[in-house]
C-alpha positions in Angstrom: -42.3 45.3 -23.1 -42.8 41.9 -21.5 -40.4 39.1 -22.0 -43.0 37.2 -24.0 -43.7 40.2 -26.2 -40.0 40.8 -26.8 -39.5 37.1 -27.7 -42.4 37.3 -30.2 -41.0 40.5 -31.8 -37.3 39.4 -31.9 -37.8 35.8 -32.9 -41.1 35.7 -34.8 -41.2 39.2 -36.0 -44.7 39.5 -34.5 -46.0 42.3 -32.3 -49.1 41.0 -30.4 -52.2 43.1 -29.6 -53.0 40.9 -26.6 -49.9 39.6 -24.9 -51.9 37.5 -22.4 -52.9 35.1 -25.2 -49.3 34.3 -25.9 -48.4 34.1 -22.2 -51.1 31.4 -22.0 -49.7 29.7 -25.2 -46.3 29.4 -23.5 -47.7 28.1 -20.1 -47.7 24.4 -19.3 -50.4 22.8 -17.2 -47.8 22.1 -14.4 -48.0 25.9 -13.7 -51.7 26.0 -13.2 -55.1 25.7 -14.9 -54.6 28.6 -17.3 -52.4 26.6 -19.7 -51.9 26.3 -23.4 -54.2 23.3 -23.9 -57.2 25.1 -25.4 -55.1 27.2 -27.7 -53.2 24.1 -28.8 -56.5 22.5 -29.7 -57.3 25.5 -31.9 -53.8 25.8 -33.4 -53.8 22.2 -34.4 -56.8 22.9 -36.6 -55.2 26.1 -38.0 -52.0 24.2 -38.9 -54.0 21.4 -40.6 -56.1 23.8 -42.7 -53.1 25.8 -43.9 -50.9 22.8 -44.7 -53.7 21.1 -46.6 -54.4 24.1 -48.7 -50.7 24.8 -49.3 -50.1 21.2 -50.4 -53.0 21.4 -52.9 -51.5 24.5 -54.3 -47.9 23.3 -54.3 -48.6 19.8 -55.8 -51.7 20.3 -58.0 -51.4 17.0 -59.9 -50.7 14.7 -56.9 -53.5 12.2 -55.8 -55.0 12.3 -52.4 -52.9 9.5 -51.1 -49.6 11.2 -51.7 -50.9 14.5 -50.4 -51.9 12.7 -47.2 -48.4 11.3 -46.7 -46.9 14.8 -47.2 -49.5 16.2 -44.8 -49.0 13.6 -42.1 -45.2 14.3 -42.2 -45.6 18.1 -42.0 -48.1 18.2 -39.1 -46.4 15.4 -37.1 -45.3 16.1 -33.5 -41.6 15.6 -34.6 -41.9 18.4 -37.1 -43.6 20.8 -34.8 -41.0 20.0 -32.1 -38.1 20.6 -34.5 -39.6 23.9 -35.5 -40.2 24.9 -31.8 -36.6 24.0 -30.8 -35.3 26.0 -33.7 -37.2 29.0 -32.5 -35.7 28.6 -29.0 -39.1 27.8 -27.3 -37.7 25.5 -24.6 -36.1 28.6 -23.0 -39.3 30.6 -22.8 -41.9 27.9 -22.0 -43.3 28.3 -18.5 -43.3 25.1 -16.6 -43.5 24.1 -12.9 -40.3 23.5 -10.9 -40.6 19.7 -11.0 -41.6 19.6 -14.6 -38.5 21.7 -15.5 -36.3 19.4 -13.5 -37.8 16.5 -15.5 -37.0 18.4 -18.8 -40.6 18.9 -19.8 -39.8 22.2 -21.6 -37.6 20.2 -23.9 -40.1 17.4 -24.4 -41.1 17.0 -28.1 -44.7 16.7 -27.0 -44.6 19.9 -25.0 -42.6 21.9 -27.5 -44.8 20.7 -30.4 -48.0 21.6 -28.4 -46.7 25.1 -27.7 -46.0 25.7 -31.4 -49.6 24.8 -32.1 -50.8 26.9 -29.2 -48.9 29.9 -30.6 -50.8 29.4 -33.9 -54.1 29.4 -32.0 -53.1 32.6 -30.2 -52.1 34.3 -33.5 -55.5 33.3 -35.0 -57.4 35.0 -32.1 -55.0 38.0 -32.0 -54.8 38.9 -35.6 -56.7 36.4 -37.8 -55.9 33.5 -40.1 -53.8 35.5 -42.5 -51.2 36.2 -39.7 -51.1 32.6 -38.6 -50.8 31.4 -42.2 -47.9 33.8 -42.9 -46.0 32.4 -39.9 -46.7 28.8 -40.9 -45.5 29.4 -44.5 -42.3 30.9 -43.3 -41.5 28.3 -40.6 -42.6 25.2 -42.6 -41.2 26.2 -46.0 -37.9 24.3 -45.6 -39.9 21.2 -44.7 -42.3 21.5 -47.6 -39.6 22.2 -50.2 -37.2 19.4 -48.9 -39.8 16.6 -49.2 -39.1 15.8 -52.9 -41.2 12.7 -53.4 -44.1 12.2 -51.1 -42.7 10.5 -48.0 -43.8 7.1 -47.0 -44.5 6.5 -43.3 -41.9 4.1 -41.9 -44.5 1.7 -40.5 -46.2 1.5 -43.9 -42.9 1.0 -45.7 -41.9 -1.8 -43.3 -45.3 -3.5 -43.7 -44.9 -3.3 -47.5 -41.3 -4.7 -47.3 -42.4 -7.6 -45.2 -45.3 -8.4 -47.6 -42.9 -8.2 -50.6 -40.7 -10.8 -49.0 -43.6 -13.0 -48.0 -42.9 -12.5 -44.3 -45.2 -12.0 -41.4 -46.4 -8.5 -40.6 -44.3 -6.4 -38.2 -45.0 -6.9 -34.5 -44.7 -3.9 -32.1 -44.1 -4.5 -28.4 -44.0 -1.9 -25.7 -41.0 -2.8 -23.6 -41.0 0.1 -21.1 -42.7 3.3 -20.1 -40.7 5.7 -18.0 -40.5 9.4 -17.1 -42.8 11.8 -15.4 -46.5 11.9 -16.2 -46.1 15.2 -18.2 -42.9 13.9 -20.0 -43.3 10.2 -20.6 -40.8 8.1 -22.5 -41.8 4.9 -24.4 -39.5 2.1 -25.5 -40.8 -0.1 -28.3 -39.4 -3.1 -30.0 -40.5 -4.0 -33.6 -39.7 -7.4 -35.0 -40.3 -9.2 -38.3 -39.3 -12.9 -38.3 -36.8 -13.5 -41.0 -36.0 -9.8 -41.3 -34.8 -8.7 -37.8 -35.7 -6.4 -35.0 -35.0 -2.9 -33.7 -35.8 -0.9 -30.6 -36.4 2.8 -30.2 -37.6 5.4 -27.8 -40.1 8.2 -28.1 -42.3 10.7 -26.2 -45.4 8.7 -27.3 -46.0 5.1 -28.2 -46.7 6.0 -31.8 -43.5 8.0 -32.1 -41.5 5.1 -30.6 -43.1 2.7 -33.0 -42.4 5.0 -36.0 -38.8 5.4 -35.0 -38.3 1.7 -34.4 -39.7 0.9 -37.8 -37.3 3.4 -39.4 -34.4 1.9 -37.5 -35.3 -1.6 -38.8 -35.6 -0.3 -42.3 -32.1 1.2 -42.1 -30.7 -2.2 -41.0 -32.2 -4.1 -43.9 -32.2 -1.7 -46.8 
């Protein structure tokens, strides 16, 4: 049994028919052309479909706006990354020597992408039912812990500024660092009369979201 097949069986409880699909799902582009990117493209759509249908079942009386907030939180890169780290994916992702030295296998973007690539591989290997079964197991704690539909930090900060008759939040990219495959963005958000906060993330959007959340913590 290959190392990948053993990982899938021991960690995911899944025995693949075609192990090569999952080898590809665990392979970063720093290794070569045969990487996870196409499978990640497919898995992203699988995750979106399953989560959307699940939320409609789980919250039958909620309007579209609240469902969208729940959905965006559940398919976010941070959520996928947290699930992937919980599964131990950083230890089994195949990356090039320099990428590993740069910590690419721990990058939220890379780990999140691999989670979605594994979903794409499951779809091709065994069909939607298998992929959905895994998603419902892995995402259940996140769905059940949401309580009220979460409000995106940037939206919440915008609403708070408007409620206090202040200018809209301004986001400034202060720095971009790190390797091409594992960039780090530092963003500062400020609201005159309210304050400012700085945060870092693996994408500009992630850094802005975290900065908004940090500023909300300061003022609420």
